[in-house]
C-alpha positions in Angstrom: -3.3 -16.0 7.8 -1.3 -16.3 4.6 1.9 -15.1 6.2 1.5 -17.6 9.1 1.0 -20.4 6.6 4.1 -19.3 4.6 6.2 -19.1 7.7 5.0 -22.4 9.2 6.9 -25.6 8.4 3.8 -27.6 9.3 0.7 -25.5 8.8 -2.3 -26.1 11.1 -5.2 -27.6 9.1 -7.5 -25.1 10.8 -5.4 -22.2 9.6 -5.5 -23.6 6.0 -9.3 -23.9 6.2 -9.7 -20.4 7.5 -7.6 -19.0 4.7 -9.5 -21.0 2.2 -12.8 -19.7 3.5 -11.5 -16.1 3.5 -10.3 -16.5 -0.1 -13.8 -17.8 -1.1 -15.4 -14.8 0.7 -13.0 -12.4 -1.1 -13.7 -14.0 -4.4 -17.4 -13.3 -3.9 -16.6 -9.6 -3.2 -15.0 -9.0 -6.6 -17.2 -7.3 -9.1 -17.1 -8.7 -12.7 -15.4 -5.4 -13.9 -12.6 -5.9 -11.3 -13.8 -3.5 -8.6 -14.1 -4.7 -5.0 -17.4 -4.3 -3.3 -17.2 -2.4 0.0 -19.0 -4.8 2.4 -22.0 -6.9 3.3 -23.6 -5.2 6.2 -26.9 -4.6 8.1 -28.8 -1.7 6.6 -28.1 0.5 9.6 -24.4 -0.6 9.9 -25.0 -2.4 13.2 -25.4 -6.1 14.1 -26.8 -7.1 17.5 -23.9 -7.8 19.9 -25.9 -10.1 22.1 -26.5 -12.8 19.4 -24.1 -15.2 17.9 -23.8 -14.8 14.1 -25.8 -18.0 13.4 -28.6 -16.7 15.6 -28.7 -13.1 14.2 -31.8 -12.6 12.0 -30.5 -9.2 10.7 -30.8 -9.0 6.9 -27.6 -7.9 5.2 -27.2 -5.8 2.1 -24.3 -5.7 -0.4 -22.6 -2.3 -0.2 -21.4 -1.7 -3.8 -19.8 1.7 -3.0 -16.2 2.0 -4.1 -13.3 2.3 -1.7 -9.7 2.7 -3.1 -8.2 1.4 0.2 -10.2 -1.8 -0.1 -9.3 -2.2 -3.8 -5.5 -1.8 -3.2 -5.5 -4.0 -0.1 -7.5 -6.6 -1.9 -4.8 -6.9 -4.6 -2.1 -7.4 -2.0 -4.1 -9.8 0.2 -5.3 -12.0 -2.6 -1.9 -12.3 -4.2 -0.4 -13.1 -0.8 -3.1 -15.8 -0.2 -2.4 -17.2 -3.7 1.3 -17.6 -2.8 0.4 -19.2 0.6 -2.0 -21.7 -1.0 0.0 -22.5 -4.1 1.2 -25.9 -2.9 -1.6 -26.6 -0.5 -4.6 -25.8 -2.7 -3.5 -25.1 -6.2 -7.0 -24.6 -7.6 -8.0 -22.0 -5.0 -4.6 -20.4 -5.3 -5.1 -19.9 -9.0 -8.5 -18.3 -8.4 -7.0 -16.0 -5.8 -4.2 -15.0 -8.2 -6.7 -14.4 -11.0 -8.8 -12.2 -8.7 -5.7 -10.2 -7.6 -4.7 -9.7 -11.2 -8.2 -8.5 -12.2 -8.5 -6.1 -9.2 -4.9 -4.9 -10.0 -5.7 -4.4 -13.7 -8.7 -2.2 -12.7 -6.2 0.1 -11.0 -3.4 -0.1 -13.5 -4.2 2.9 -15.7 -5.0 5.2 -12.7 -2.9 8.3 -12.4 -1.3 7.8 -9.0 0.4 11.2 -8.6 -2.7 12.7 -6.9 -3.5 9.7 -4.7 -2.7 9.4 -1.1 0.7 8.0 -0.2 -1.1 5.2 1.7 -3.0 4.0 -1.4 0.1 4.3 -3.6 2.0 2.2 -1.0 -0.8 -0.4 -1.0 -0.7 -0.6 -4.8 3.0 -1.0 -4.7 2.6 -3.8 -2.1 0.0 -5.5 -4.3 2.3 -5.4 -7.4 5.1 -6.8 -5.3 3.0 -9.6 -4.0 1.8 -10.4 -7.6 5.5 -10.4 -8.7 6.4 -12.8 -5.9 3.7 -15.3 -6.8 3.6 -14.9 -10.6 7.2 -13.9 -11.3 6.2 -11.5 -14.0 8.5 -8.5 -14.1 5.7 -6.2 -15.3 4.4 -6.2 -11.7 7.9 -5.4 -10.3 8.4 -2.7 -12.9 5.1 -1.0 -11.9 6.0 -1.0 -8.2 9.4 0.5 -9.1 7.8 3.2 -11.2 5.6 4.3 -8.3 8.2 4.3 -5.6 9.5 7.8 -6.5 6.1 9.3 -5.8 6.3 8.1 -2.2 10.0 8.9 -1.7 9.4 12.4 -2.9 6.8 12.8 0.0 9.2 11.7 2.7 10.1 14.4 5.3 13.8 14.2 5.8 14.9 17.6 7.2 15.8 17.0 10.9 16.4 20.7 11.4 12.7 21.4 10.8 11.3 18.3 12.6 8.4 18.9 14.9 8.1 16.6 17.9 11.1 14.6 16.7 9.3 13.5 13.5 11.7 12.9 10.7 11.4 10.3 8.0 7.7 10.1 8.1 5.7 10.5 4.9 3.2 13.1 3.8 0.0 11.5 2.7 -0.8 14.1 0.1 0.9 15.5 -3.0 1.0 19.0 -1.6 3.1 17.7 1.4 0.9 19.2 4.0 -0.6 16.2 6.0 1.4 13.3 7.5 0.0 9.8 6.7 -1.3 7.3 9.1 0.7 4.4 7.7 4.5 3.8 7.7 6.3 2.4 4.8 
């Protein structure tokens, strides 16, 4: 939604409203410490498919378990939303930016060498989005400092390629499993 607003010369008011509601929801999913809650879901993980959401009586519970993928993606998404809303809704943009910073700061001291390539890539993406909206070089510097970890995991030997795979990235530091996301 944020990307569509950024690319549009004349954003549809419904798209703006949808992004605003999404940002409000995402703000509610941020723990005061800076972690991102996993989800709000039915206790058995299933909602009835034969009922519209406003007619569904299923009680929801807040799943406070931690998911690194959600945390890293949250940083990127909220920073991107902040940039998209900057001139449309400055107040909500500022809240989204503050939330992205808080979620990013929670991750900042983490040792990324042993993390999956996918999560490192997400964290780089989040730092780049923060740099784009806030203009602070510390975010760009952090992204640059993590890029060599990913580049070291790239499979570049075409003479040993299986099934024509060359250039893909291993997802683990041991370089044994290919990732499920491209960079």
